[in-house]
N, C-alpha and C positions, 0 to 999 in steps of 0.2 A: 600712281595714276589712278584716279577714281572714275569709274565709268557709271553712267546712268543709263539704264535700258528700260524701256517700257513699250507698250504697243496699244493700238486702238483698232476696233473693228466697227464697220457700219451696221446699224440695225436695219433689218427689213421691215416692211409695213406691219403695223400692229394687227393682232388678231383678236377681235372682241375686246379691245381695249388693253390687251396684254402685249408687252414688248416681245419681239422675236428676233432671232438670228437665223439667217437662211430659212425663214419661214417656220422655224421651230420655236415654240415658246421658251422664253428664258425662265428657268426655275427660280422661285423666290430665294432659295438658298444660294443662288449664284450672284445675287445682288452684292456689289462691292468686290467681287472676285474678278470681274472683267471690266475693261475700259471700252465704252461704246460711244458712238456719235451717230447722229442722223443728219441726212442732207436737208431735211425740212427744219431742223432745229440747229443748224450749223453754227450760227452766231453764238448762241448760248453754249453750245458744246465746245467751241473754240476757247471760250473763257475757262471751261473746265480743264481743257487740255493745258492751257497756259499755267493754270494753278498747279497742275501735276508736275510740269516741267520746272516751275519755280521751287516746288517742294524738293525736287532732286537737287537743284542747285544749292539750296539752303543746307542740304545734308551733305554737301561737299562734292557733288558730281562735277568733274572737270571736262568731261566729253560725253555728250548725250546722243544716244541712238534711239530712234523711234521706228518701230514696225507699223506700217499702215496697211490695213486690209481694206481696199478701196477700189474705185475705178469700175470700168464696164468690161464684162467678160468678153474675150476674144477681140477686143479693140487694141490695135497696136499703138495707138496714140493716147496720151493722158487726157482725161476729161477736163473741163473747165473747173469742176469742183476739186479735182486733184491738184491742179495748178494753184487754185486759191488757197487750199490747205497747206500746200508746200510753201507758199510765200509766207503764210502766217507762222508756220513751224520755224522758218528761217528767222523771223522777227522775234520769236520766243527764245532763240538761242540754241536750237537743235543743230547738231553738227552733221548727222547722217540720218537719212530716211530710207528705209528698205520696204519697198512696196510689194504687195501680193494681191491676189484675187482675179486679175484679168486672165490668167492661165496662159498668156503669151508675153514675149519680151516687149517692154516698152522702153523709151529712151532714158538716158541718164542725163541730168541737168545740174549745173553748178549755179546756185542762186546766191547773190550777194545783197545785203540790205544797205541802208544809208550809213550805218555804222561801220561798214566794211566787213561785217561778219559773213562767213560763207557756210553754205549747207550743200552737201552733195545729196541729191534726190535720185534714188533708183525707183522709177515710177512703177515698174513691175519686173520681177525677176523670172517671170515665166513659170513653167512647171519644173520642179526638181524631181519628184516622183509622182507619177500619175498613170492611170489607165487610158487617158485621153490621147488620141492619136488619129492619124488619117483613117486608119482602119476602123476605129470605134465611133468617131464622130465627124469624120470627113475633114479634119483640120490638122494638117501635118505640123503646123507651128506649135501645137500643144505639146509636142514632144521635146520642144526646146527649153533650155533653162540656162541660168548663168550663176557661177560662183564668183564672188568677188573677194579679193584679198586686199586689205587696207593696211598701210603703214602709217601709224600715228606717232606724233612726238611733239616736242616743244618748238614753237617758232621763236623769233627774236624777242618777242614780247613775253615769252615764257608761257603763252597760252598753249593748250593741247589742241593740235590740228591735224587734219589729214595731210600727210607728206606726199603720199603717192598711192595708187591703187592699181590692181591688175584684174583684168577681165578673163574668165575661164568659161568659154561656152560649153554647155553640157547637152547630152542627148539621152533620152530614155530608151533603153534597149529591152524590148519585151521578147521573150522566147520560151520555148518549152524544153525542159531537160529530158534525160534519157527515159525518165519515168512518166513523161507526159505532163508534169507539173508546170504551171506557168511561173516564170521567173522574171525578175526585173533587175537591170543593172543601170547605174548612172555612169555614163561614159564621158570623160573629157574628150571633146571632139578633136582637139589638137593632138593630144597624146595618143589617141587611138589611131588616127590617120598616119602618125609617124611610126607606129608599132609594127614591126615585122610579124610578131606573134599574132596580133589582131588581123593583119592582112591574110594570114594563113587560116585563121579560125572563122572569120566573118566572110559572108558572101559579098560579091561585088555590088549587089543591090543594096545591102545594108550599108556598106562603106560609102556608096553614093548618097544615101539618105543623110548620113552623118556629115558628109561634105557640104551638102546643100543646107543642112541645119546650121553649121558653122558659118557659112557665107551669109545666111539670112540674119543670124544674130549679130555678126560683125557689121552688116549693112545698117541695122538699126542703131547700133552703138558706135558707128564709124567716127563720129566727131568726139568721142568720149574715152578713147583708150590711149 
């Protein structure tokens, strides 16, 4: 099975005519090392994205995964730009889209084109590891993330497709160790809430936060698991 994996990141506004990422100038030596797109130049950039996808197919990719750094920070719903790009990625033959940047969980959607080709789009996986939290920026949902396990294999037409997938809600646990050093752990919400060891080590307040996080994530993804 040959996998094709690539990613794209949106450019922030230009600074004195120079391209930027996250408002930082892109060094000249980085040209060609990163795949970027712009919302103002989207139609042109979609052609560039399609060419990259086609190159992977021509090199033998049977299943294509695309990471998209897109969307609006802290918005739990995908933007119209995200939806438009997702539809085009489906038309290009992408099988799986993994989104990041909003820092919060966004829905998962299955898109099917006129040819019957399907794409699973994870609009945003939230934060996997981050110092963002209710305590630091006033948003508890920025501690939430999701791990996805995908089972892929051949269908009746011998095409490589997603057979099934599993959603694992996560939560960022920030604490101080015995030496006063700040530490972070990525906790599986379900496993932690079932663990007797965790119940003995973690406070009721922390366990309640994990429970609320899991409930919030499942609520957003309720039609997708």
